[in-house]
BATORZA-834575 format. One record per residue: residue number from 1; x, y, z of N, C-alpha, C, O in turn. Coordinates in Angstrom, 2 decimals, padded with zeros to 5 digits. Example, Ala and Ser with C-alpha at 12.3 -4.5 7.8 and 13.67 -1.06 7.14 Angstrom:
! BATORZA-834575
   seq       n.u       n.v       n.w      ca.u      ca.v      ca.w       c.u       c.v       c.w       o.u       o.v       o.w
     1    013.19   -005.69    007.80    012.30   -004.50    007.80    013.20   -003.30    007.80    014.24   -003.32    008.46
     2    012.85   -002.25    007.08    013.67   -001.06    007.14    012.90    000.03    007.87    013.41    001.14    008.04
***
This chain:
! BATORZA-834575
   seq       n.u       n.v       n.w      ca.u      ca.v      ca.w       c.u       c.v       c.w       o.u       o.v       o.w
     1   -017.06    002.58    039.37   -017.10    002.07    037.83   -018.67    002.29    037.18   -019.61    001.82    037.83
     2   -018.95    003.02    035.88   -020.45    003.25    035.54   -020.70    002.01    034.98   -020.04    002.01    033.93
     3   -021.27    000.97    035.09   -021.16    000.28    034.05   -021.90   -000.32    032.94   -021.91   -001.39    032.33
     4   -022.69    001.11    032.93   -022.89    001.69    031.39   -022.27    002.20    030.48   -022.62    002.38    029.32
     5   -020.87    002.57    031.23   -020.13    003.37    030.56   -018.46    003.31    030.96   -017.73    004.16    031.47
     6   -018.26    002.19    030.57   -017.01    001.62    031.55   -015.75    002.22    031.05   -014.77    002.23    031.80
     7   -015.68    002.81    029.66   -014.69    003.29    029.14   -014.65    005.18    028.74   -015.34    005.82    027.95
     8   -014.01    005.43    029.26   -014.11    007.13    029.68   -012.97    007.04    028.44   -011.97    006.36    028.26
     9   -013.68    008.13    027.66   -012.87    008.78    025.91   -012.30    010.19    026.50   -012.80    010.83    027.42
    10   -011.32    010.48    025.87   -010.91    011.61    026.09   -011.84    012.77    024.92   -012.75    012.33    024.20
    11   -011.44    014.17    024.90   -012.45    014.65    024.13   -012.43    014.47    022.50   -011.61    013.91    021.78
    12   -013.50    015.06    022.23   -013.75    014.82    020.45   -012.59    015.50    019.86   -012.23    016.57    020.36
    13   -011.90    014.97    018.78   -011.02    015.90    017.97   -011.63    017.26    017.96   -012.77    017.46    018.38
    14   -010.57    018.56    017.30   -011.14    019.69    017.45   -011.24    020.06    016.23   -011.75    021.14    015.92
    15   -010.73    019.11    015.25   -010.47    019.86    013.98   -011.52    018.41    013.07   -011.17    017.23    013.00
    16   -012.64    018.94    012.55   -013.78    017.92    011.91   -013.09    017.57    010.36   -013.24    018.01    009.22
    17   -012.47    016.79    010.84   -012.23    016.18    008.99   -011.82    014.39    009.29   -011.29    013.79    010.22
    18   -012.41    013.95    007.87   -012.44    012.34    008.15   -011.40    011.92    008.58   -011.42    011.02    009.42
    19   -010.30    012.42    008.14   -008.67    011.55    008.43   -008.67    012.14    010.01   -008.61    011.16    010.76
    20   -008.71    013.10    010.62   -008.89    013.43    011.80   -009.53    012.03    012.57   -008.91    011.12    013.11
    21   -011.05    012.21    012.43   -011.75    011.28    013.19   -011.45    009.92    013.07   -011.61    009.16    014.03
    22   -010.98    009.47    011.81   -010.59    008.07    011.59   -009.26    007.81    012.27   -009.16    006.59    012.38
    23   -008.38    008.29    012.69   -007.29    008.24    013.35   -007.78    008.48    014.79   -007.21    007.84    015.67
    24   -008.63    009.19    015.07   -009.02    009.08    016.31   -009.88    007.69    017.04   -009.63    007.21    018.15
    25   -010.78    007.29    016.24   -011.36    006.34    016.54   -010.32    004.70    016.69   -010.41    003.73    017.45
    26   -009.47    005.01    015.67   -008.22    003.49    015.55   -007.60    003.65    017.11   -007.73    002.74    017.93
    27   -006.88    004.93    017.42   -006.45    004.80    018.71   -007.48    004.73    020.11   -007.04    004.33    021.18
    28   -008.52    005.08    019.97   -009.49    004.62    021.18   -009.86    003.24    021.53   -009.90    002.68    022.62
    29   -010.21    002.66    019.81   -010.71    001.45    020.16   -009.85    000.33    019.43   -010.55   -000.63    019.10
    30   -008.58    000.23    019.13   -007.95   -000.40    018.64   -006.59   -000.37    018.13   -005.98    000.55    018.67
    31   -005.88   -001.03    017.28   -004.44   -000.66    016.93   -004.30   -000.18    015.76   -004.26   -000.93    014.78
    32   -004.21    001.23    015.65   -004.20    002.14    014.83   -002.19    002.17    014.64   -001.31    001.51    015.19
    33   -002.14    003.31    013.55   -001.00    003.20    013.39   -000.61    004.20    014.38    000.20    003.54    015.03
    34   -000.63    005.17    014.84   -000.48    005.78    016.24    000.48    004.89    017.05    001.61    005.10    017.50
    35   -000.60    003.52    017.09   -000.07    002.71    018.45    001.31    001.65    018.30    002.12    001.22    019.11
    36    001.08    001.44    016.46    002.45    000.92    016.32    003.99    001.76    016.53    005.10    001.31    016.80
    37    003.47    003.36    016.26    004.60    003.84    015.95    005.22    004.11    017.69    006.38    004.23    018.06
    38    003.88    004.14    018.55    004.19    004.37    020.02    005.36    002.92    020.42    006.02    003.04    021.45
    39    005.45    002.36    020.04    006.48    001.18    020.32    007.60    001.30    019.29    008.34    000.32    019.21
    40    007.79    002.07    018.69    009.07    002.36    017.77    009.11    001.80    016.52    010.07    001.52    015.80
    41    007.39    001.63    016.28    007.47    000.55    014.16    007.94    001.71    013.29    008.08    001.34    012.12
    42    008.17    002.68    013.44    008.36    003.78    012.34    007.76    003.84    011.34    008.30    004.15    010.28
    43    006.64    003.60    011.45    005.49    003.41    010.09    005.23    004.91    009.47    004.82    005.69    010.32
    44    005.38    005.38    008.32    005.29    006.86    007.61    003.73    006.70    007.24    002.96    007.66    007.29
    45    003.28    005.20    006.81    001.62    005.41    006.15    001.60    004.36    005.76    002.66    003.92    005.31
    46    000.69    003.71    005.75    000.22    002.23    005.12   -001.46    002.38    003.93   -002.12    003.35    003.53
    47   -001.56    001.10    003.78   -002.90    001.00    002.57   -003.99    000.65    003.77   -005.18    000.95    003.64
    48   -003.46    000.00    004.97   -004.58   -000.17    005.78   -003.97   -001.01    007.38   -002.91   -001.58    007.62
    49   -005.01   -000.79    008.11   -004.43   -001.67    009.50   -004.44   -002.97    008.84   -005.34   -003.41    008.13
    50   -002.91   -003.74    009.26   -002.80   -005.31    008.24   -003.48   -006.17    009.15   -003.59   -007.34    008.79
    51   -004.10   -005.75    010.56   -005.11   -007.03    010.85   -006.05   -007.67    010.04   -006.42   -008.82    010.31
    52   -006.46   -007.08    009.13   -007.58   -007.44    008.32   -006.95   -007.37    007.06   -006.72   -006.42    006.31
    53   -006.64   -009.05    006.93   -005.98   -009.31    005.73   -006.52   -011.01    004.92   -006.96   -012.00    005.51
    54   -006.24   -010.80    003.39   -006.37   -012.70    003.29   -005.15   -012.54    001.79   -004.25   -011.72    002.00
    55   -005.11   -013.08    000.69   -004.09   -013.05    000.04   -005.05   -013.02   -001.68   -006.21   -013.28   -001.99
    56   -003.87   -012.57   -002.45   -004.17   -012.53   -004.20   -003.08   -012.25   -004.93   -002.42   -011.23   -004.71
    57   -002.71   -013.30   -006.09   -001.81   -013.23   -006.81   -001.87   -011.78   -007.45   -002.94   -011.17   -007.48
    58   -000.96   -011.39   -007.84   -000.45   -010.25   -009.08   -001.10   -010.90   -010.40   -002.01   -011.73   -010.44
    59   -000.51   -010.42   -011.30   -000.94   -011.12   -012.95    000.49   -010.34   -014.05    000.54   -009.28   -014.68
    60    001.20   -011.16   -013.90    002.37   -010.92   -014.42    002.31   -009.79   -015.73    001.59   -009.83   -016.73
    61    003.41   -008.71   -015.33    003.79   -007.70   -016.44    002.39   -006.64   -015.88    002.63   -005.63   -016.53
    62    001.31   -006.37   -015.18    000.33   -005.72   -014.88    001.06   -004.82   -013.57    001.65   -005.33   -012.61
    63    000.82   -003.27   -013.84    001.26   -002.44   -012.78    000.07   -002.71   -011.64   -001.09   -002.74   -012.06
    64    000.30   -002.92   -010.09   -000.82   -002.86   -009.53   -000.83   -001.35   -008.44   -000.20   -001.55   -007.40
    65   -001.22   -000.43   -008.51   -001.39    000.53   -007.50   -002.33    000.50   -006.54   -003.44   -000.04   -006.63
    66   -001.76    001.24   -005.38   -002.50    001.18   -004.55   -002.27    002.36   -003.40   -001.21    002.44   -002.78
    67   -003.35    003.26   -003.21   -002.71    005.02   -002.90   -002.83    004.80   -001.24   -003.60    004.22   -000.47
    68   -001.73    005.52   -001.15   -001.80    005.77    000.60   -001.97    007.18    000.50   -002.06    007.86   -000.52
    69   -002.02    007.55    001.79   -002.01    009.22    002.45   -000.99    009.34    003.38   -001.00    008.56    004.32
    70    000.25    010.50    003.27    000.90    010.98    003.73    000.45    012.12    004.43    000.46    013.18    003.81
    71   -000.03    012.12    005.91   -000.16    013.35    006.90    000.81    014.04    007.21    000.36    014.99    007.85
    72    001.81    014.12    007.14    002.94    014.93    007.68    003.96    014.59    006.64    004.19    013.47    006.20
    73    004.65    015.87    006.27    006.04    015.39    005.45    007.11    014.25    006.34    007.53    014.31    007.50
    74    007.27    013.52    005.55    008.76    012.35    005.93    009.30    011.87    004.82    008.72    011.91    003.73
    75    010.51    011.35    005.02    011.21    010.44    004.18    010.82    009.02    004.10    010.96    008.28    005.07
    76    010.20    008.49    002.68    009.90    006.99    002.45    011.27    006.41    001.98    012.06    006.87    001.14
    77    011.35    005.31    002.71    012.56    004.62    002.55    012.46    002.89    001.92    013.25    002.22    001.25
    78    011.07    002.57    002.50    010.96    001.16    002.54    009.52    000.95    002.40    008.62    001.34    003.15
    79    009.42    000.12    001.13    007.72   -000.42    001.07    007.87   -001.98    001.59    008.69   -002.68    001.01
    80    007.10   -002.52    002.67    007.13   -003.55    003.42    006.01   -004.07    002.78    004.89   -003.59    002.93
    81    006.30   -005.20    001.96    005.13   -006.31    001.76    005.03   -007.58    002.19    005.96   -008.02    002.87
    82    003.80   -008.50    001.86    003.52   -009.89    002.54    003.63   -010.59    001.38    002.74   -010.49    000.54
    83    004.64   -011.35    001.17    004.71   -012.62    000.04    003.64   -013.71    001.02    004.08   -014.17    002.08
    84    002.50   -014.00    000.63    001.85   -015.74    000.80    001.90   -016.88    000.18    001.55   -017.98    000.59
    85    002.51   -016.47   -001.21    002.85   -017.63   -001.96    004.05   -017.05   -002.88    004.03   -015.91   -003.33
    86    005.03   -017.94   -003.10    006.17   -017.59   -003.49    006.08   -017.56   -004.79    005.26   -018.34   -005.28
    87    006.91   -016.64   -005.77    006.76   -016.57   -007.21    007.92   -017.25   -007.61    009.06   -017.10   -007.16
    88    007.39   -018.30   -008.84    008.44   -018.83   -009.32    008.74   -018.68   -010.86    008.13   -017.98   -011.66
    89    009.71   -019.41   -011.06    010.25   -019.28   -012.43    010.23   -017.40   -012.97    009.98   -017.04   -014.12
    90    010.58   -016.45   -011.79    010.25   -014.96   -011.86    011.85   -014.39   -012.79    012.95   -014.90   -012.60
    91    011.53   -013.18   -013.83    012.41   -012.89   -014.73    013.13   -011.78   -013.46    012.54   -011.11   -012.61
    92    014.45   -011.90   -013.69    015.28   -010.98   -013.27    015.52   -010.05   -013.51    016.00   -009.92   -014.63
    93    015.38   -008.78   -012.66    015.41   -007.14   -013.24    013.94   -006.86   -013.28    013.66   -005.68   -013.49
    94    012.99   -007.66   -013.14    011.78   -007.20   -013.41    010.42   -007.53   -012.45    009.26   -007.76   -012.77
    95    010.98   -007.45   -011.39    010.03   -007.68   -010.17    010.78   -006.50   -009.44    011.97   -006.54   -009.14
    96    009.90   -005.41   -009.17    009.99   -004.30   -008.56    008.51   -003.58   -007.74    007.34   -003.96   -007.78
    97    008.93   -002.78   -007.27    008.34   -001.90   -006.14    008.40   -000.15   -006.53    009.56    000.19   -006.78
    98    007.65    000.69   -006.59    008.02    001.97   -006.66    006.75    002.47   -006.42    005.63    001.95   -006.35
    99    007.32    003.99   -006.26    006.03    005.13   -005.05    006.10    005.95   -006.49    006.96    006.04   -007.37
   100    004.78    006.51   -006.30    004.54    007.63   -007.34    003.62    008.43   -006.64    002.72    008.00   -005.92
   101    003.93    009.79   -006.92    002.94    011.12   -006.40    001.62    010.69   -007.15    001.26    009.83   -007.94
   102    001.09    011.79   -006.44   -000.67    011.71   -007.13   -000.96    012.05   -008.31   -002.09    011.79   -008.69
   103   -000.16    012.64   -009.08    000.01    012.98   -010.23    000.74    011.70   -011.49    000.92    011.88   -012.69
   104    000.90    010.96   -011.00    001.63    009.52   -011.30    003.20    009.84   -011.92    003.55    009.39   -013.01
   105    003.98    010.61   -011.16    005.41    010.86   -011.25    005.66    009.85   -010.74    004.72    009.31   -010.15
   106    007.00    009.15   -010.74    007.69    008.40   -010.39    008.67    009.23   -009.29    009.34    010.25   -009.42
   107    008.44    008.34   -008.18    009.05    009.28   -007.31    010.42    008.73   -006.65    011.32    009.49   -006.29
   108    010.48    007.32   -006.53    011.34    006.22   -005.85    011.13    005.03   -006.67    010.13    004.82   -007.36
   109    012.01    004.37   -006.56    011.88    002.67   -007.37    012.88    002.12   -006.23    013.77    002.73   -005.63
   110    012.31    000.29   -006.05    013.49   -000.36   -005.69    014.17   -001.08   -006.33    013.81   -001.43   -007.45
   111    015.57   -001.59   -005.68    016.59   -002.57   -006.65    015.45   -004.27   -006.95    014.46   -004.63   -006.31
   112    015.99   -004.78   -007.86    014.98   -006.04   -008.48    014.63   -006.61   -007.02    015.39   -006.48   -006.06
   113    013.10   -007.39   -006.98    012.72   -007.95   -006.12    013.08   -009.41   -006.47    013.13   -010.15   -005.49
   114    013.29   -009.84   -007.40    013.24   -011.14   -007.66    013.11   -012.33   -007.21    012.28   -013.20   -007.48
   115    014.80   -012.32   -005.85    015.28   -013.31   -005.33    014.05   -013.00   -003.90    013.23   -013.93   -003.84
   116    013.89   -012.21   -003.13    012.63   -011.74   -002.28    011.91   -012.46   -002.59    011.68   -013.46   -001.91
   117    011.36   -012.22   -003.63    009.92   -013.08   -003.70    009.71   -014.31   -004.19    008.68   -014.95   -004.00
   118    010.62   -014.66   -004.79    010.80   -016.27   -004.55    010.49   -017.27   -002.92    010.77   -018.47   -002.90
   119    010.14   -016.86   -002.20    010.01   -017.21   -000.80    008.57   -016.40    000.00    008.10   -015.47   -000.66
   120    008.09   -016.61    000.92    007.21   -016.09    001.76    007.59   -015.23    002.50    008.81   -015.05    002.57
   121    006.76   -014.46    003.26    007.05   -013.79    004.64    007.08   -012.83    004.27    006.89   -012.63    003.07
   122    007.34   -011.74    005.23    007.58   -010.35    005.32    008.40   -010.06    004.19    009.29   -010.91    004.09
   123    008.44   -009.04    003.15    009.52   -008.29    002.35    009.82   -006.79    002.48    008.98   -005.95    002.14
   124    010.64   -006.56    002.81    011.24   -005.16    002.59    011.87   -004.91    001.57    012.88   -005.57    001.30
   125    011.38   -003.79    000.67    011.73   -003.69   -000.36    012.25   -001.85   -000.09    011.51   -000.88    000.07
   126    013.82   -001.92   -000.12    014.18   -000.64   -000.45    013.96    000.15   -001.38    013.92   -000.10   -002.58
   127    013.78    001.35   -000.73    014.04    002.41   -002.47    015.47    002.42   -002.57    016.13    002.12   -001.57
   128    016.04    002.71   -003.64    017.59    002.82   -003.95    017.76    004.26   -003.74    018.90    004.68   -003.92
   129    016.68    005.24   -003.33    016.62    006.59   -002.99    016.03    006.49   -002.10    015.13    005.70   -002.38
   130    015.91    006.91   -000.74    014.64    007.62   -000.16    014.12    008.89   -000.64    014.92    009.76   -000.99
   131    012.92    009.09   -000.69    012.10    010.37   -001.19    011.47    010.91    000.00    010.59    010.46    000.74
   132    012.42    012.44   -000.01    011.86    013.06    001.24    010.57    013.75    000.46    010.70    014.41   -000.57
   133    009.36    013.51    001.09    007.98    013.37    000.75    007.20    014.43    001.39    006.93    014.39    002.59
   134    006.84    015.38    000.60    005.75    015.95    001.34    004.67    015.53    001.30    004.30    014.74    000.43
   135    003.57    016.21    002.71    002.24    015.63    002.94    001.37    015.50    001.40    001.49    016.33    000.50
   136    000.58    014.42    001.34   -000.26    014.15    000.44   -000.34    012.81   -000.21    000.38    011.93    000.25
   137   -001.10    012.56   -001.16   -001.42    011.32   -001.89   -000.18    010.90   -002.65    000.50    011.67   -003.31
   138    000.10    009.28   -002.44    001.32    008.56   -003.04    000.27    006.97   -003.22   -000.75    006.46   -002.76
   139    001.38    006.68   -004.26    000.68    005.50   -004.91    002.01    004.56   -004.74    003.16    004.91   -005.02
   140    001.59    003.31   -004.23    002.82    002.40   -004.05    002.10    001.12   -005.15    001.04    000.49   -005.18
   141    003.28    001.17   -005.96    003.10    000.13   -007.39    004.16   -000.99   -006.96    005.23   -000.97   -006.35
   142    003.40   -001.94   -007.53    003.81   -003.57   -007.49    003.88   -004.10   -009.21    002.99   -003.91   -010.04
   143    005.19   -004.82   -009.44    005.28   -005.55   -010.63    005.95   -006.52   -010.54    006.97   -006.59   -009.86
   144    005.51   -007.36   -011.18    006.05   -009.12   -011.16    005.62   -009.35   -012.27    004.54   -009.18   -012.84
   145    007.11   -009.99   -012.66    006.97   -010.76   -014.05    007.52   -012.18   -013.76    008.03   -012.39   -012.66
   146    007.45   -013.27   -014.79    008.06   -014.29   -014.95    007.52   -015.28   -015.48    006.49   -014.89   -016.04
   147    007.71   -016.69   -015.66    006.90   -017.64   -016.51    006.08   -018.45   -016.09    005.22   -018.88   -016.85
   148    006.17   -018.97   -014.31    005.55   -019.67   -014.14    004.66   -019.52   -013.10    003.54   -019.94   -013.40
   149    004.75   -019.03   -011.89    003.99   -018.45   -010.70    004.24   -017.04   -010.55    005.36   -016.55   -010.38
   150    003.01   -016.30   -010.65    003.03   -015.01   -009.88    003.22   -015.06   -008.17    002.94   -016.17   -007.71
   151    003.58   -014.19   -007.31    003.71   -014.27   -006.38    002.55   -013.64   -006.01    001.93   -012.89   -006.76
   152    002.07   -014.05   -004.44    000.73   -013.98   -004.11    000.97   -012.98   -002.68    001.84   -013.14   -001.82
   153    000.07   -012.06   -002.74    000.60   -010.97   -001.84   -000.73   -010.59   -000.70   -001.88   -010.75   -001.11
   154   -000.54   -010.18    000.46   -001.57   -009.92    001.78   -002.01   -008.91    000.87   -001.39   -008.17    000.11
   155   -003.39   -009.08    001.15   -004.55   -007.79    000.73   -005.61   -007.64    002.30   -005.77   -008.34    003.30
   156   -005.97   -006.77    001.97   -007.05   -006.31    002.93   -008.10   -006.76    002.84   -008.45   -006.71    001.66
   157   -009.02   -007.31    003.62   -010.60   -007.29    003.29   -010.40   -009.12    002.52   -010.11   -010.00    003.34
   158   -010.51   -009.40    001.56   -010.91   -010.67    000.97   -010.32   -011.36   -000.34   -010.17   -010.61   -001.30
   159   -010.04   -012.44   -000.47   -009.06   -012.60   -001.84   -010.07   -012.23   -003.09   -009.60   -012.12   -004.23
   160   -011.40   -012.04   -002.86   -011.89   -011.44   -003.87   -011.84   -010.04   -004.37   -012.23   -009.60   -005.45
   161   -011.29   -009.42   -003.39   -011.20   -007.76   -003.45   -012.56   -007.12   -002.96   -013.33   -007.89   -002.39
   162   -012.96   -005.75   -003.12   -014.07   -005.18   -002.89   -014.39   -004.05   -004.08   -013.83   -002.96   -004.27
   163   -015.34   -004.61   -004.74   -015.68   -003.85   -005.78   -015.77   -002.20   -005.48   -015.69   -001.38   -006.40
   164   -015.96   -001.80   -004.02   -016.57   -000.38   -003.63   -015.32    000.28   -003.15   -015.51    001.22   -002.37
   165   -014.07   -000.02   -003.46   -012.88    000.46   -003.28   -012.78    001.96   -003.47   -012.47    002.86   -002.69
   166   -013.23    001.97   -005.07   -013.14    003.43   -005.37   -014.40    004.24   -005.55   -014.60    005.23   -006.26
   167   -015.25    003.53   -004.68   -016.53    004.36   -004.74   -016.49    005.79   -005.01   -015.68    006.32   -004.25
   168   -016.93    006.46   -005.66   -017.12    007.75   -005.94   -016.02    008.47   -006.23   -016.07    009.70   -006.20
   169   -015.02    007.88   -006.51   -013.60    008.55   -007.00   -013.92    008.62   -008.52   -014.49    007.75   -009.17
   170   -013.31    010.15   -009.11   -012.44    010.03   -010.19   -011.70    009.43   -010.62   -010.99    009.00   -009.71
   171   -011.27    008.97   -011.93   -010.02    007.93   -012.56   -008.82    008.54   -011.77   -008.06    007.91   -011.04
   172   -008.79    009.80   -012.05   -007.72    010.33   -011.56   -007.26    010.40   -010.32   -006.10    010.72   -010.05
   173   -008.09    010.11   -009.50   -007.94    010.42   -007.83   -008.24    008.50   -007.16   -008.41    008.10   -006.01
   174   -008.19    007.81   -008.37   -008.49    006.15   -007.75   -007.73    005.92   -006.69   -006.57    006.23   -006.44
   175   -008.78    005.16   -005.92   -007.95    004.34   -004.86   -006.62    003.12   -004.98   -005.55    002.93   -004.41
   176   -007.62    002.34   -006.31   -006.92    000.96   -006.81   -006.46    000.88   -008.18   -006.82   -000.13   -008.78
   177   -005.78    001.66   -008.76   -005.63    001.75   -010.17   -004.76    000.95   -011.01   -003.62    000.95   -010.54
   178   -004.88    000.19   -012.19   -003.74   -000.78   -012.60   -003.74   -000.30   -014.06   -004.60    000.43   -014.55
   179   -002.81   -000.72   -014.60   -002.28   -000.82   -016.08   -002.85   -002.17   -016.46   -003.65   -002.93   -015.91
   180   -002.11   -002.19   -017.71   -002.44   -003.67   -018.98   -001.07   -004.14   -018.09   -000.32   -003.79   -017.18
   181   -001.37   -005.39   -019.23   -000.24   -006.19   -019.13    001.02   -005.43   -020.39    001.11   -004.57   -021.26
   182    001.71   -006.40   -019.74    003.24   -006.30   -020.73    004.33   -005.22   -020.18    005.32   -004.86   -020.82
   183    004.00   -004.79   -018.97    005.15   -003.78   -018.40    006.17   -004.74   -017.99    005.72   -005.84   -017.70
   184    007.64   -004.56   -017.90    008.88   -005.02   -017.68    009.45   -004.09   -017.19    010.62   -004.46   -017.32
   185    009.49   -003.03   -016.67    010.39   -001.79   -015.91    008.98   -000.89   -015.55    007.87   -000.96   -016.09
   186    009.42   -000.03   -014.46    008.33    000.64   -013.78    008.53    002.18   -014.76    009.58    002.81   -014.67
   187    007.60    002.56   -015.48    007.93    003.78   -015.90    008.04    005.16   -015.20    007.69    005.20   -014.02
   188    008.46    006.19   -015.75    008.61    007.42   -015.03    007.42    008.21   -014.78    007.23    008.89   -013.77
   189    006.52    008.06   -015.92    005.51    008.26   -015.46    004.16    007.20   -015.84    004.16    006.34   -016.72
   190    003.45    007.43   -015.25    001.71    006.90   -015.13    000.56    008.06   -015.13    000.32    009.01   -014.39
   191   -000.14    007.46   -016.51   -001.42    008.45   -016.43   -002.60    008.12   -015.76   -003.51    007.57   -016.38
   192   -002.71    008.41   -014.42   -003.62    007.56   -013.41   -005.05    007.74   -014.22   -005.98    006.94   -014.10
   193   -005.05    008.47   -014.75   -006.55    008.59   -015.04   -007.16    007.94   -016.48   -008.26    008.10   -017.02
   194   -006.25    007.34   -016.80   -006.33    006.36   -018.18   -006.16    004.88   -017.50   -006.15    004.06   -018.42
   195   -006.08    004.48   -016.73   -005.68    003.07   -016.14   -007.18    002.83   -015.76   -008.08    003.68   -015.73
   196   -007.24    001.61   -015.50   -008.63    000.56   -015.17   -008.58    000.55   -013.53   -007.66    000.96   -012.83
   197   -009.64    000.04   -013.15   -009.54   -000.33   -011.57   -009.50   -001.32   -011.21   -009.91   -002.31   -011.82
   198   -009.00   -001.30   -010.11   -008.85   -002.87   -009.57   -009.60   -003.10   -008.35   -010.10   -002.12   -007.80
   199   -009.71   -004.09   -007.90   -010.92   -004.18   -006.36   -009.94   -004.76   -005.44   -010.31   -005.47   -004.51
   200   -008.65   -004.49   -005.68   -007.83   -005.18   -004.84   -006.76   -004.28   -003.73   -006.03   -003.42   -004.23
   201   -006.73   -004.44   -002.68   -006.37   -003.40   -001.95   -004.86   -004.02   -001.23   -004.79   -004.34   -000.04
   202   -003.78   -004.11   -002.12   -002.57   -004.67   -000.97   -002.30   -004.40   -000.23   -002.64   -003.24    000.01
   203   -001.52   -005.05    000.78   -001.21   -004.30    002.35    000.65   -003.83    001.80    001.45   -004.67    001.36
   204    000.85   -002.81    001.92    001.60   -001.99    001.97    002.30   -001.08    003.17    001.70   -000.04    003.47
   205    003.06   -001.27    003.62    003.45   -000.38    005.24    004.73    000.31    004.63    005.72   -000.30    004.25
   206    004.59    001.39    004.61    005.89    002.53    004.38    006.92    002.93    005.40    006.52    003.65    006.31
   207    007.79    002.68    005.39    008.77    003.35    006.65    010.05    003.63    006.19    010.89    004.11    006.94
***
C-alpha cells in the first residue's frame, strides 16, 4: 500500500454539477444519503446530514420552512423530525408539518402533531396523503402553537443558526424562509418571495 495515498478512490463523476460532486464526496468520505439507503433507510431527501446538529425552538404561530432537493421522482410519505425539548401547553389542531413545492403550493400536510410534540425523540409526521413528487425543490414547513413552551427541534450547525444559509439566493428561491406569527393552520399557498429569511436549518428527513 502506498503510504502517501492509502485510499483508492473511483473515477471522478462524469457529470460536472454541484449536486453530483456533493453526493460523490459524501459517498467517498463519510455517511451520505446513499449510505443510509444502502442499508434500507428509504430516505427520499433531507435537509442535510443529521450528524451535524444542535437544537433550537420554533416561535408559536410562525411557519418555518426549509428547502430540500429531490433528485429523482419519488413518493413522499413522512417527514421525520427530532424533538429535543418537549412542547407544553400546545394547542390541539395547530401543530402541523406540511410540504410545499418550490412555487409555494401546498402538496401534502400531516395530521395534528400536538400529542407527538409533547415529548422528546424522533417524530414521524405522516402526510395524510402521500405525494407523488417530481424531481425538484420542495419546502418542509413546521408550525407549532400553544401557550407555554414551544418545542425545540434538531437543527444543522449550531443553536444560533447560520446567517449564510441564504447566501446568493433571491428571496423566491430562499433556502430557509419564514412567515410572520399568527398562523394557526398551513395555508394552501405561500408567496415564498415575500417571506423573511431565517438563519435556522431544521433537521428533516423525508421518507
